[in-house]
N, C-alpha and C positions, 0 to 999 in steps of 0.2 A: 832499708835504705842505708847506704854507706855514708855515715855521718862525717867521717874523716874527709872523704872526697867532697862532700857537700860543704864542709867547713871552708875549704880552700876557695870554692866558688862564692860562698856567701861573703867572705871578707872582700873579695874583688867586687862583687855586686854592690855592696854597701859603700865601698870606697868610691866607686864610679858614680853612684847616685849622689854622693856628697860633693863630687866634683873636685877631688884632690888627687894628686899623683901619689904613687906608692912611696916615693922619696919624702914628700911633704908629710905624709901620715907617719912614716917611720920616725922622722925627726920630731914630730909633735908628741910621739909616744916616748921620746927620750932614748931611742934606739939608733943603731947604725943606719946609714942611708939605704941599705939593701934589706933591712929586716922584713918589711911587708912584701917586697918582691920575692924573698925566699919563701914566705908563707904561701903567696899566691901561685908560685911555681912548684909547689909541693916538695920543697927541699927541707922544710922544717915546720914544726907546730909550736905555737907559743906555750909557755908554761901556764899554769892556772892563773897566776898573777898577771902574766902578759895578756891572757884572754880577758880578764876583768878590765884591764886598761883599754883594751880594744873596745869592749862594750861601752865603757865610759866615754871613749873618743866619739863613738857614734850616738851617745846619749840614749843607750838602750840597756835594758836589763838582760841578763843571760837568757831568761825565758823568751824575751822579745827577739833576741838574736836567733834562737833556735826555732822560732815559729815559722816553719816552712810553708804555712798557708798565707803568709804575708810577705809579698815580694818587696814591699817598700815600708818597713816598719817605722822608719823615721817620719815619713809622710803621714802614716796612720796615727802616730803619736801626736803630731802637730794638728792633724784634723780633729782628733778627740779633744785636744786642749781648746781649740776654737769652738767646737760644737758645744762644749760644756758652758760656754759663755752665753749661749742663745736662750731666748725665752722658750717656754714649752711650745708655743705656737710656731715660732721660727724653727725649732727643732723638728716639729712635725712636717713642715714644708721641706726641709732639707732631707729628711728621711724619705719622703715620697719621691723626691728627685733622684736619690740614690737607687731606690727600688726601681724606678722607671729606667734608669741607665742600665741596671743589671738585668732587666728583663729583655733587653734588646740583643 
């Protein structure tokens, strides 16, 4: 897998899922208005520090960011936080619903 190419797409994917513009994200990261646009258009890569800030912006760990099996890590994280609040019986029910949905 070409992780550099994948990286550009991942930033765009996560930003779109969060529902913010590239400009909004750039400014929230304390960068120039075009910072995220340059990343998504393959003109630059962030420094390691910049990457850490991007992960923090998305509320993800670097490991979660690079988990290419999870198309929506922010939603997965939120789902797990809610799932952990359930009783064992409720968790069993939800798990069965998920299994049913995945089998179709």
